[in-house]
Backbone as JSON Lines, residues from 0, in Angstrom:
{"i":0,"aa":"M","n":[11.38,-19.18,-104.68],"ca":[11.78,-18.06,-103.95],"c":[12.38,-18.48,-102.59]}
{"i":1,"aa":"K","n":[13.49,-17.92,-102.25],"ca":[14.18,-18.22,-100.99],"c":[14.21,-16.9,-100.18]}
{"i":2,"aa":"P","n":[13.17,-16.62,-99.36],"ca":[13.09,-15.31,-98.72],"c":[14.2,-15.13,-97.66]}
{"i":3,"aa":"K","n":[14.58,-13.91,-97.55],"ca":[15.65,-13.49,-96.6],"c":[15.29,-12.17,-95.97]}
{"i":4,"aa":"L","n":[15.54,-12.03,-94.71],"ca":[15.27,-10.72,-94.04],"c":[16.18,-9.74,-94.63]}
{"i":5,"aa":"A","n":[15.69,-8.5,-94.84],"ca":[16.51,-7.42,-95.43],"c":[17.63,-7.05,-94.47]}
{"i":6,"aa":"A","n":[18.64,-6.47,-95.01],"ca":[19.82,-6.06,-94.17],"c":[19.44,-5.07,-93.1]}
{"i":7,"aa":"K","n":[18.38,-4.32,-93.25],"ca":[17.99,-3.29,-92.25],"c":[17.18,-3.95,-91.11]}
{"i":8,"aa":"V","n":[16.9,-5.2,-91.19],"ca":[16.05,-5.94,-90.22],"c":[16.92,-6.77,-89.31]}
{"i":9,"aa":"R","n":[16.63,-6.71,-88.0],"ca":[17.31,-7.6,-87.08],"c":[16.25,-8.42,-86.31]}
{"i":10,"aa":"L","n":[16.49,-9.66,-86.17],"ca":[15.67,-10.56,-85.36],"c":[16.35,-10.62,-83.99]}
{"i":11,"aa":"K","n":[15.63,-10.22,-82.92],"ca":[16.29,-10.17,-81.59],"c":[15.39,-10.84,-80.58]}
{"i":12,"aa":"H","n":[15.97,-11.59,-79.66],"ca":[15.23,-12.18,-78.57],"c":[15.42,-11.27,-77.31]}
{"i":13,"aa":"D","n":[14.29,-10.82,-76.8],"ca":[14.28,-10.08,-75.54],"c":[14.22,-10.97,-74.41]}
{"i":14,"aa":"R","n":[15.31,-11.18,-73.68],"ca":[15.34,-12.11,-72.53],"c":[14.45,-11.65,-71.43]}
{"i":15,"aa":"H","n":[14.39,-10.37,-71.24],"ca":[13.63,-9.79,-70.15],"c":[12.15,-10.19,-70.25]}
{"i":16,"aa":"D","n":[11.56,-9.98,-71.43],"ca":[10.14,-10.34,-71.69],"c":[9.9,-11.67,-72.33]}
{"i":17,"aa":"D","n":[11.06,-12.37,-72.64],"ca":[11.05,-13.68,-73.27],"c":[10.13,-13.7,-74.5]}
{"i":18,"aa":"Q","n":[10.5,-12.76,-75.39],"ca":[9.74,-12.64,-76.7],"c":[10.76,-12.29,-77.78]}
{"i":19,"aa":"W","n":[10.33,-12.62,-79.02],"ca":[11.16,-12.31,-80.22],"c":[10.64,-11.03,-80.85]}
{"i":20,"aa":"L","n":[11.55,-10.26,-81.33],"ca":[11.17,-8.98,-81.96],"c":[11.88,-8.87,-83.35]}
{"i":21,"aa":"L","n":[11.17,-8.29,-84.29],"ca":[11.81,-7.85,-85.55],"c":[12.0,-6.37,-85.37]}
{"i":22,"aa":"L","n":[13.26,-5.91,-85.48],"ca":[13.56,-4.52,-85.35],"c":[14.04,-4.0,-86.71]}
{"i":23,"aa":"Y","n":[13.51,-2.87,-87.11],"ca":[13.83,-2.24,-88.34],"c":[13.75,-0.7,-88.13]}
{"i":24,"aa":"P","n":[14.32,0.04,-89.0],"ca":[14.43,1.5,-88.7],"c":[13.13,2.15,-88.23]}
{"i":25,"aa":"E","n":[13.3,2.73,-87.02],"ca":[12.22,3.47,-86.38],"c":[10.98,2.64,-86.01]}
{"i":26,"aa":"R","n":[11.08,1.36,-86.11],"ca":[9.93,0.5,-85.83],"c":[10.36,-0.84,-85.28]}
{"i":27,"aa":"G","n":[9.41,-1.55,-84.82],"ca":[9.67,-2.95,-84.36],"c":[8.35,-3.69,-84.31]}
{"i":28,"aa":"Q","n":[8.44,-4.95,-84.24],"ca":[7.24,-5.76,-84.24],"c":[7.54,-6.98,-83.3]}
{"i":29,"aa":"V","n":[6.65,-7.23,-82.35],"ca":[6.72,-8.37,-81.48],"c":[6.15,-9.56,-82.27]}
{"i":30,"aa":"L","n":[6.87,-10.74,-82.2],"ca":[6.49,-11.88,-82.94],"c":[5.93,-12.98,-81.94]}
{"i":31,"aa":"N","n":[4.91,-13.65,-82.38],"ca":[4.45,-14.79,-81.57],"c":[5.43,-15.96,-81.87]}
{"i":32,"aa":"A","n":[5.26,-17.12,-81.18],"ca":[6.22,-18.21,-81.29],"c":[6.27,-18.72,-82.73]}
{"i":33,"aa":"T","n":[5.18,-18.82,-83.43],"ca":[5.12,-19.3,-84.81],"c":[5.84,-18.37,-85.72]}
{"i":34,"aa":"A","n":[5.53,-17.04,-85.64],"ca":[6.26,-16.08,-86.53],"c":[7.78,-16.06,-86.23]}
{"i":35,"aa":"A","n":[8.15,-16.2,-84.97],"ca":[9.52,-16.22,-84.63],"c":[10.26,-17.4,-85.26]}
{"i":36,"aa":"A","n":[9.62,-18.59,-85.15],"ca":[10.21,-19.78,-85.74],"c":[10.35,-19.64,-87.27]}
{"i":37,"aa":"I","n":[9.45,-19.02,-87.91],"ca":[9.53,-18.78,-89.34],"c":[10.63,-17.77,-89.64]}
{"i":38,"aa":"A","n":[10.64,-16.62,-88.95],"ca":[11.6,-15.57,-89.18],"c":[13.04,-16.06,-88.95]}
{"i":39,"aa":"Q","n":[13.22,-16.97,-88.03],"ca":[14.59,-17.5,-87.82],"c":[15.09,-18.31,-88.98]}
{"i":40,"aa":"R","n":[14.2,-18.71,-89.84],"ca":[14.62,-19.54,-90.98],"c":[14.67,-18.71,-92.28]}
{"i":41,"aa":"L","n":[14.34,-17.45,-92.21],"ca":[14.36,-16.65,-93.42],"c":[15.74,-16.1,-93.66]}
{"i":42,"aa":"D","n":[16.63,-17.0,-94.09],"ca":[18.04,-16.72,-94.29],"c":[18.48,-16.76,-95.74]}
{"i":43,"aa":"G","n":[17.53,-16.93,-96.64],"ca":[17.86,-16.99,-98.06],"c":[18.42,-18.31,-98.56]}
{"i":44,"aa":"T","n":[18.37,-19.3,-97.7],"ca":[18.81,-20.65,-98.13],"c":[17.71,-21.67,-98.3]}
{"i":45,"aa":"R","n":[16.5,-21.29,-97.81],"ca":[15.36,-22.21,-97.87],"c":[14.2,-21.56,-98.53]}
{"i":46,"aa":"T","n":[13.42,-22.43,-99.26],"ca":[12.2,-21.94,-99.86],"c":[11.15,-21.95,-98.82]}
{"i":47,"aa":"V","n":[9.98,-21.31,-99.19],"ca":[8.82,-21.34,-98.31],"c":[8.4,-22.78,-98.02]}
{"i":48,"aa":"A","n":[8.4,-23.61,-99.03],"ca":[8.02,-24.99,-98.87],"c":[8.98,-25.72,-97.9]}
{"i":49,"aa":"A","n":[10.24,-25.48,-98.04],"ca":[11.24,-26.12,-97.19],"c":[11.12,-25.71,-95.71]}
{"i":50,"aa":"I","n":[10.87,-24.44,-95.53],"ca":[10.6,-23.9,-94.18],"c":[9.39,-24.61,-93.58]}
{"i":51,"aa":"A","n":[8.33,-24.7,-94.39],"ca":[7.05,-25.31,-93.92],"c":[7.3,-26.79,-93.58]}
{"i":52,"aa":"E","n":[8.0,-27.48,-94.44],"ca":[8.24,-28.9,-94.14],"c":[9.04,-29.09,-92.86]}
{"i":53,"aa":"E","n":[10.03,-28.27,-92.65],"ca":[10.87,-28.33,-91.45],"c":[10.01,-28.09,-90.19]}
{"i":54,"aa":"L","n":[9.23,-27.08,-90.23],"ca":[8.42,-26.72,-89.01],"c":[7.35,-27.78,-88.86]}
{"i":55,"aa":"A","n":[6.72,-28.24,-89.9],"ca":[5.68,-29.3,-89.76],"c":[6.24,-30.58,-89.1]}
{"i":56,"aa":"R","n":[7.43,-30.91,-89.57],"ca":[8.09,-32.1,-89.0],"c":[8.37,-31.9,-87.48]}
{"i":57,"aa":"E","n":[8.89,-30.76,-87.16],"ca":[9.23,-30.41,-85.75],"c":[8.05,-30.43,-84.8]}
{"i":58,"aa":"H","n":[6.9,-29.98,-85.36],"ca":[5.69,-29.75,-84.54],"c":[4.61,-30.77,-84.77]}
{"i":59,"aa":"G","n":[4.83,-31.67,-85.68],"ca":[3.81,-32.71,-85.98],"c":[2.51,-32.08,-86.53]}
{"i":60,"aa":"A","n":[2.67,-31.1,-87.3],"ca":[1.5,-30.37,-87.95],"c":[1.4,-30.68,-89.43]}
{"i":61,"aa":"P","n":[0.22,-30.53,-90.02],"ca":[0.06,-30.76,-91.4],"c":[0.86,-29.7,-92.27]}
{"i":62,"aa":"V","n":[1.62,-30.22,-93.21],"ca":[2.51,-29.32,-93.98],"c":[1.68,-28.2,-94.71]}
{"i":63,"aa":"A","n":[0.54,-28.6,-95.2],"ca":[-0.29,-27.55,-95.94],"c":[-0.68,-26.41,-95.08]}
{"i":64,"aa":"E","n":[-1.04,-26.7,-93.77],"ca":[-1.42,-25.59,-92.85],"c":[-0.18,-24.77,-92.52]}
{"i":65,"aa":"V","n":[0.94,-25.38,-92.29],"ca":[2.16,-24.64,-91.93],"c":[2.61,-23.84,-93.1]}
{"i":66,"aa":"E","n":[2.53,-24.4,-94.32],"ca":[2.92,-23.62,-95.51],"c":[2.08,-22.38,-95.71]}
{"i":67,"aa":"A","n":[0.78,-22.51,-95.4],"ca":[-0.06,-21.3,-95.51],"c":[0.37,-20.21,-94.51]}
{"i":68,"aa":"D","n":[0.74,-20.63,-93.27],"ca":[1.22,-19.7,-92.27],"c":[2.53,-19.01,-92.74]}
{"i":69,"aa":"V","n":[3.45,-19.88,-93.26],"ca":[4.74,-19.35,-93.73],"c":[4.51,-18.33,-94.87]}
{"i":70,"aa":"A","n":[3.69,-18.72,-95.86],"ca":[3.46,-17.84,-96.98],"c":[2.84,-16.55,-96.53]}
{"i":71,"aa":"A","n":[1.87,-16.61,-95.6],"ca":[1.22,-15.39,-95.08],"c":[2.22,-14.45,-94.44]}
{"i":72,"aa":"L","n":[3.14,-15.01,-93.62],"ca":[4.09,-14.1,-92.97],"c":[5.08,-13.55,-93.97]}
{"i":73,"aa":"V","n":[5.5,-14.32,-94.92],"ca":[6.43,-13.88,-95.95],"c":[5.74,-12.77,-96.75]}
{"i":74,"aa":"E","n":[4.49,-12.88,-97.07],"ca":[3.75,-11.81,-97.77],"c":[3.65,-10.56,-96.94]}
{"i":75,"aa":"Q","n":[3.4,-10.69,-95.66],"ca":[3.29,-9.52,-94.82],"c":[4.67,-8.79,-94.75]}
{"i":76,"aa":"L","n":[5.71,-9.59,-94.51],"ca":[7.05,-8.96,-94.4],"c":[7.45,-8.32,-95.76]}
{"i":77,"aa":"A","n":[7.11,-9.0,-96.87],"ca":[7.49,-8.4,-98.19],"c":[6.71,-7.08,-98.42]}
{"i":78,"aa":"A","n":[5.43,-7.05,-97.96],"ca":[4.61,-5.81,-98.16],"c":[5.17,-4.65,-97.34]}
{"i":79,"aa":"K","n":[5.86,-4.96,-96.21],"ca":[6.44,-3.94,-95.42],"c":[7.89,-3.63,-95.82]}
{"i":80,"aa":"G","n":[8.41,-4.29,-96.89],"ca":[9.74,-4.1,-97.37],"c":[10.8,-4.64,-96.43]}
{"i":81,"aa":"L","n":[10.5,-5.73,-95.74],"ca":[11.4,-6.28,-94.72],"c":[12.13,-7.53,-95.3]}
{"i":82,"aa":"L","n":[11.94,-7.82,-96.59],"ca":[12.68,-8.97,-97.13],"c":[13.62,-8.47,-98.27]}
{"i":83,"aa":"A","n":[14.74,-9.14,-98.38],"ca":[15.73,-8.77,-99.41],"c":[15.33,-9.3,-100.73]}
């Protein structure tokens, strides 16, 4: 599976508050740094495993732990209908 944010979803950086937001019809969600890093990679070209490997390499974290975080966020977004 190569998850991708749905067309109705925008990832936006709020410079004023220095935070990332997922904006979708009539709602929005503030993302922490980890969720933002994952969401930025949900472009339909990478698998969950590839995203996890990339982030683990960047942050020197165990791939298995990062993959669990990526999978959890993908599941949450899918449950809300925010993935294509």
